[in-house]
C-alpha positions in Angstrom: 0.4 -0.2 -0.3 1.2 3.4 -1.0 0.8 6.6 1.3 1.0 10.2 0.8 -0.2 13.5 2.6 -0.3 17.2 1.8 -1.9 20.3 3.2 -4.2 22.7 1.0 -5.2 26.1 2.0 -8.7 25.5 1.4 -11.7 24.0 3.2 -12.5 20.0 3.3 -15.8 20.8 1.6 -13.6 22.5 -1.7 -11.4 19.6 -1.8 -14.1 17.0 -1.6 -15.7 19.1 -4.3 -12.6 19.0 -6.2 -12.1 15.2 -5.8 -15.6 13.9 -6.7 -16.5 16.4 -9.4 -15.6 14.7 -13.1 -15.4 18.5 -14.2 -12.1 19.1 -12.3 -10.2 15.4 -12.9 -8.0 16.7 -15.7 -6.8 19.7 -13.5 -5.5 17.4 -10.9 -5.4 13.8 -12.9 -4.1 15.1 -15.8 -3.1 11.4 -17.1 -6.2 9.6 -16.4 -7.4 7.3 -19.1 -9.9 4.7 -20.0 -7.6 1.5 -20.4 -5.5 1.5 -17.2 -2.7 -0.7 -16.5 -3.4 -1.3 -12.9 -6.5 -1.8 -11.1 -6.4 0.3 -7.6 -8.3 1.0 -4.3 -7.9 4.4 -3.4 -8.9 6.2 0.1 -8.9 10.0 0.4 -8.9 11.6 3.8 -9.5 15.3 4.4 -8.8 16.7 7.5 -9.6 20.2 9.0 -5.9 21.5 9.8 -6.3 25.0 11.0 -7.1 26.8 7.5 -5.8 24.3 5.5 -7.1 21.0 4.6 -4.7 17.9 4.9 -5.8 15.1 2.7 -4.0 11.7 3.4 -4.3 9.2 -0.1 -3.5 5.5 0.6 -3.7 3.4 -2.5 -2.9 -0.1 -3.2 -2.2 -1.0 -7.0 -2.8 -4.2 -8.7 -1.0 -4.5 -12.5 -2.9 -5.6 -15.5 -1.6 -7.0 -18.7 2.0 -6.8 -19.5 2.8 -5.0 -16.2 1.4 -8.0 -14.2 4.0 -10.3 -15.3 6.7 -8.0 -14.7 5.7 -6.8 -11.3 7.8 -9.4 -9.5 10.8 -8.4 -11.1 10.1 -4.8 -11.3 8.7 -3.9 -7.5 10.9 -1.5 -6.7 10.3 0.7 -9.9 6.3 0.2 -9.9 6.7 1.0 -6.1 8.9 4.5 -6.9 6.4 5.3 -10.1 3.6 4.5 -7.7 4.5 6.9 -5.1 5.9 10.0 -7.5 2.4 9.9 -8.9 0.6 9.9 -5.7 2.8 12.8 -4.6 2.3 14.2 -7.9 -1.4 14.3 -8.1 -1.6 15.7 -4.4 0.4 18.9 -5.7 -2.0 19.4 -8.5 -4.8 19.1 -6.6 -3.3 21.6 -4.0 -3.1 23.7 -7.0 -6.7 23.1 -8.0 -8.0 23.5 -4.6 -6.3 26.9 -3.8 -7.0 28.6 -7.3 -10.9 27.7 -6.9 -11.1 27.9 -3.0 
């Protein structure tokens, strides 16, 4: 399981709206595609943190297709890629949340 955290200067209600509204998806998940190379269980926790919202994202990835056969060999690379992608998306979510707050 992968985990990342970020603080965003916006109320939880605004962050929830951005995370759940399809109109905002491309602003913080620009690489979302219809045919993913992995299935994932993703959990977002939004916590009021003073004037900030702390966003904690946890994800469990299950590679599909070609990546599934390579996952035992490339576990370290896949873990680093997943961590980088989660942190990157949280930074984009922070930008979107602070712009639309």
